N, C-alpha and C positions, 0 to 999 in steps of 0.2 A: 502494501499499500504506499510506505515514504516512498519507498522505489518511483511509484509512480504519480506521483504528486511533483516529484523531483523533475521526473522529465518532464509534468506539464508545464511550470513552471520555468524549465529549458526553453520549451519548444516557446511560450507566448514571449522569451524574452530576445530569442529569435526573432519571430515574426514582427511584433511592436515595438521593440529597442537596437536593431541593428544601425537604427541613426540614432542615438542617445543625446548626441550633444543639436541634434537637429528639434527633440521633446523639449530639452533644456532650455531653447532661443525663442521657443514659440510663446514656453511659458513664463519666459519674462515679460514677452512682449504680452499676453494675455493679462498680468498683475497689471504692466504699464496702463495698457489701454482702460481700465479698470480706473484706477488711479488718476489719470489724468483727464478720465470723464466726471470724474466725483467733485474734483479739484475746485470745479468753480461751478455746480452745481446752487448754491446759496444763494450768490451777486444774480444770476439768469433765475431763479426765480423770485426772488427779487423786484427786478424790470418789468419783469411778467403781471405781477400783485399790485406793482403801482405802473402799467404802462396807463391806465388813461388819466394818471394823477403826473405823468410826467408830458399826454398829447393838450393837457389845460395849459400845465407853464409851459412849453413853449406855444403854443396861440397866444396866451398874454404875451409874450415878449415883444410881438408884431416884428420879426424881423422875416424880410421879405428875403426865399430859398436863391441858392444861384442857378438849382435845375430843380425843373416845377415835379410837384406832391406827385406820385404812383396814382393811376386808378383806380376807381374805389372809394369805398370805405376803410379806415383804418380798424385792425382790426386790432379789438376790448377782452381781454383774457377773461372770464371771470370764472373765480375759483367757485365750489360748488360750498363753500364755506358763508359767502360774502366777500365784500368790503376788508382787508384788513383792520384790525382795529388799533396797531401801532404807528409810533411816529415817525415813521420812517422817512428819511429826506431823500433824494436824487443824488446828495455828495454822499449819504452814506454804502452807495450802491460797490462800491471797491474797495470800498476799506476792512469789509474782511479778506478778499482776497490777496491787496498787497500785502497785510501782517502774514498772511500763508508761504509768502512768496520769497518777505524777508528770510524766514524764520528758517526754507528748508535750505535756501543758498548757504546759509550760516554754516550748516553740521558736514554741505560736502568732503571738504580734506579729509575730516575725523573720518567720516565713513567709507573714503578710500583707503587712508591709512588703515582703517581693522580690518577692511575685509581683504587686501593685499597680505594682513601678516599672520591673521584665524580663519579666512574663508570668507563671503558674502553672501549664505545661501541663508544663514539665520537672522541676517540684516533684512536681506531680502523676505524672511518672513514675519516679524516683527511687523517693519514698516506695512506690507500689505493688511495685515492682521489689524493693526492700530485706526489706519485709515476707512475701512471698513467699518469698526465697531464708532468712527465719529461720526461717520457716513449716517449708519443706523441710528443712532441718537440725536442727531441734528434735530430731526422735528418739533420730537418732546426738548428739547431744550426752550428752543423757541416756544413754546406755549408754557413752559415753567416758568422762564424768564420774562414773559413778557414781551420778547422781543427784544428783551435787552443785547444791542450789539457789542460792549463790552465782554460780557461771559462768553457768547458765540466764537469771538473773535479769540481767545486765549484759547480756548480747544482747540478751536483750527489752526492756531500758533503752533501747538503743542504735539498735536499730530504732525506738522505738516516739519515739523524739528528730528521727530525722527524718522517722517518719509523724504528726506534730506538725506538719510545716511545710505540709501539704496541705490540714486541717481551713477556714483561711480560703481557701487557693489556689483550693479549687473555688468560694466562692464568688465571687472574685476572677471568676474563668474566668467563671462564672453574670451577674457585670454587664455583661459585653463582649456576650454572646450574648443574654438574654432584655428585647426592649423593654419597656415600662410596659404595656401595653396583656395581654402574654404571661407577667409577669412571679412572677407567684404559682405559675403553674402548671411551668413550667419552672424554677424555683430550686426548687419541692418534688420538683418530678420527682428534682433532681439532688442535693437533702439527703435523700432517703428513706431513703438506702443502709445508715445508722445503724440504722433500724427495719429495714427488711426484714435487714438482717444479723444482729439480735437474735434475732428469728423463725429462722434458721436455723439462727445457732447452738443456741435452745433446740432444737430439736426432729429437724431432718436430724441435727447434731454427734452426738449421741447416737445415733440409730438407725444410723448409719455403724458405731461403737464397738460397740455392743450384737451386731448383723446379722451383724458380720466378726470378732468376738471377737479385736479387735486395737486395742490404742486408738491405734497409731501413722496407722490408715488416713486419717483427716481433714488430719491433715499436709499429708498424701503431695496427695490430691486436692486442697484450697483451696491450695497452694503452687503447687501444675503451671496449677491457673487463673488463677492472678494471674499468672503467670508471661505465658500468653495474651494477657490483657485487658493487658499494661502493652505488647505489642504492639501489637496491636490498638491501644489510646492513642497512641503514637509513631507510629503509622503516620494513623488517621485524626482524631486531635483539631489543633485549634491555639488558641493563647490568646486571638486575636481572631480577627475575619471576616478581619479587612487581612492577615494569616498563611495564609487556610487553602488550599488548592490544589485542595479538596473543593466546596470551596461552589458555585453557579450566581451567575450577575451578576444574576439575577431578585433571589434574595434577600440577594445583598449589596447590591444596592441598597435593596432594601427595608429593610435594618437602621439601614441612611444615614439614611436620611430619618426613620425613626423614632427613631432616637436619636442625632436632632443636640443640639446645644450638652450632651448628657448625657454622652457617654463621648467618650474620647478612649484610642482605640489604640495611640500609641504608646508609645515609653518614654518616662517624666515620673518628676521630682522628688518626693516625698513629705513633702507640708507635716507635718510632727510634733507641731511644737509648735501651729500653729492649730487643729489637731484637738484636740487633749489643752484647750487651754486652752476649747471653745466647751461650752457649758452643755445643748447639747441633745444632744450626745456622750453627756454624762456622767449625762443622763436617762434616758437609752434604756441606758447601763450599770448604774444602778440596778435597771428593770427585766428588762436579764437575766439580774441575780443570785436575784432571786425565780424566772424559769424555770427554770436550769438547776439550781439546790437545791431545785426542785420535780421536775424531770427527772433528777438522778441520785437522788434518794431513791426513787421510784418504779420504779427500778431494779435497785435494791440494796435496801434496807430490806423493800420490798412480796415483793421476792421471796423475801427471811429469812423474813417475818410467815406467808407463805402455807408452808414447808417447818415450824417452827414451831409453828404452831397449826395447822395443817391436816396436816404430815405428808407433806410431796410429797418422793417418791424420783423421784431419778434414770435413766431406761428406765424408770419405769411413769406419769409423771404428763408426760412432756415435753407430752402435744399442748395439757394444758391452761396450761402454763408460757407458752407461745406464742402464747394467744389473746388477752389485750393488748396485744402487739405489732403483729397481724393489724390490730385495730378500730384503733388508732393509723395506721398506714397507710391506713385505709380513708376515716377521717375526716380525714387530711390533705389526701386526695386530694382529699374533697369541699367542704371546704374554698377550697380553691387555685381550683378551677372557678368556684365562687359568687363568690368575689373579683375573679376575671378579669371576669365576669360582668355583677359589678353595675358595676364600671366602667370597663369597654365599655359600656353602658347608660345611663352615666351617672346611676345612680339613687345611688349614696355615695360620696360621695369618699375619699381617700384614705386621709387621719388616722382618719375614723372608722370604714374597714373593719380596720386596722388596730389599735386600741386594742378595737376590741369584741372580737374573734378570739383576744385576748393577755387578757384578760378571762375569757373563756369556757374558758381553757386554763387557768388558773393557779389563778384560784380555782375552777374550776369540778371540777379535779385532786382537791385534798384535799378539800372537799366529800365525793367517793364517798368515797375514803378514808375519810374518816372513819365514813361511813354503813357498810363495810365491816367497820370492825368492832366495831361494836354491833349485827354480824346474827349473835353467839353464836357456835355452832359450827351453822349452816345454811350448808353450803358452795356449795349452788348458788347462794343469794341473794347471799353474799360475790363468790363468782367471778363474775358479771351486776357486781356493783358496783366491782371492780376493773377488767373488763374499760372498761366506760362512763368509769370514770376517766380511762385511759392515751386512750381514744377523741379525750373532751376535748379531751388534751392533747395532740395533732395538732394540733388546732385553730390553735395557736399559730407551726405555718411559716407558717401564713399572718400570721401579726400581726408578734410583734416580731422572730422572724427577719429579716426586710421590711426592716425599720429601716434597716440600713447602706447599702444599695443607694438608700430615699428619700433617706438623707440626703447619699452621695454616691458614685454608683458610678462615680468613678474609684478613691476606694480605702477602696473596701468591703472590701476583705480587710483590708487594717490595723484598721480601728472592728472588724469579727468578731470580729480575735486576741488585742486589745484583751481585748475584754466579754471571748472565751471564758476567757482567762486571767483575771481579776478574778471574775468568776463561780466557777470553779472552785478556785479559793484558795480564796473563803469557804465555797462547798461542802463542799474540805476540812476547813476547823475547823469550822466545824457539826457535821460527819458523826464528829470524831473525837469531839466531845460525845459526841452521839447515841450513839454504840458504848458510853459508860459507862453510860447513862441505860435500855439495852432490857438490862441484864445479868440479868434474870427470864425475860426472855423472854414473855411475860406478856402477856394482851388487853388489859389497862390500861396498860399501859406503853408498846403502840403507840398506844392512844390517842390519849398523850400528844403522843407523836410526828405525830403526823396535823394532831393542833390546832396545833402549832408550823409545821407545817407551813403551814395556813390562812395562820396569824398572819399567819409570814415572805412569802406569796404575796400576800397583802390590802394589808401596807404596800407593799412594793415595787414594787406593781399600781397602786395609790392613788398616787403619787406617779407615775411614767407616767401613768395616764391626765390627770394635773390639767396637766401641766408638758409632756409629753411633744407635738414636735412633728415633720414629714416631712417639713419645705420643704427644697428644693433649699439649698446653704450655698454660697456663693462662692467658696469657696475648694477647691469641687467640682474649677473650672478648674483647669488642674497650670500653673505659674509661664512656662511658655517659649511653653504656647498663646497666656497673655493678654500677655506681650511682644509677642509676634508682631501680635497687634489692635490692641493701643496703635502701634505703627511701622504698623499699614496704615492706622489710621486717621489719624495724624496724616499720612500723606502724601499722602492723599487729602485734606485740609484736610477733614473734618468730625468731630465728637469724640462719641461713644454712650460712656456710661457701661455702666461694666461690671457696676453695680446695676439695670440698669433691664431690662438681658439675662435676669439672675437671676430679677427679678420675673416678665419671661413667662414664662419654662419655669415656674415657680413657679404660675401662672395655668393655664398645659398642666397641669399635674399637679394643678390642684385641679378 
């Protein structure tokens, strides 16, 4: 009987987990989708509940719109509980979201350090469970506190503090499961969650609220799905192939052979100071600043541009709002497949691939935004240009997003956490400047903003294109491993320099 059950388990492994590395990356993607779809649930629900009040405030301002209002009556959401009794103001819409955003960027370097040293599985588990529980209790929290935004903001800020730990942890886990010839595809799958989550939030969330006439429904659905995914992740996932109970011997041997000299799966010390003293790391961070700046502005100011210029409404233009994210997802998958194919066929080296896709994304995106700013009130042309802009931004997932794994797959999580922290911090400062620059919300002001995005992207990308490197660093070998090798070499009476080993790996990469 025992032999039969073991045979059944062995067959299941061969059938379903022959590509366990793909299953790991898909799980990461699904977790990120739920988290990003849940992140802005509360502000979206607030906007729907206060839609009629906003409409009256806008009409009372007596401003003449630059572009004609859409035909037909304005859509007004009616909740089954009736008008909200809370004294919420339009200026309060994004307070909770901004507080959460600040909280999650602070913890990213910590998450990267912990995941590289101890493994990222349990960091991701804690993150999705905490995020899901907070999502589930938010409606009850609103009713219990009589709509107190301070209480809601503090609770969401604590959840975001934990959530920020897993953003670099996902990259750290991917570095242990993605061999060089599949790196672009697997890491793109793992990191596409935020883009798909944005699509789900823009379309599915509002549809759920409108169809059910109940703003609390998405909170319960996303929260429950997150808890289910957390349990599945806990059972299926592993930080490294060495710790997986479901991986087949064939796949484990394949990964060990492909990632030899690149990744070490055991606990290791993170050489923080050596990483921070490396010039190539700082060149990468400069490139990431331009990428994060443009991406954040794309997801915030461009959305405001569509609402202010073309008068988008929640509940009526949700499909149009989701189109740019869909285009970004498609382009990211296409670029990832091409990148791995070109590398495996030895048509283009890694450095050229990374810089080419980075230039296309970081420079192409604001060019198309700028073109949309000159489209006057032609909505069709402007929407096509906005979709193309974010589609080009998807190319960066096969470009600069993969540089931490190229420089040091052992410490990709910490490098990602540091770069995200600095990039988001500079992005926040720039967005504060932009908020005061677009007070009139006119096309002329937005065109100036798009020029500034293009200039910032050009400067950072130029520095990265000239000085950026993708060579494996000597400190990628953990100090513990290096000492063991040195002792082993001395005992054999042969001396092989570590630098020559790194050179051989760099030759293989090139």
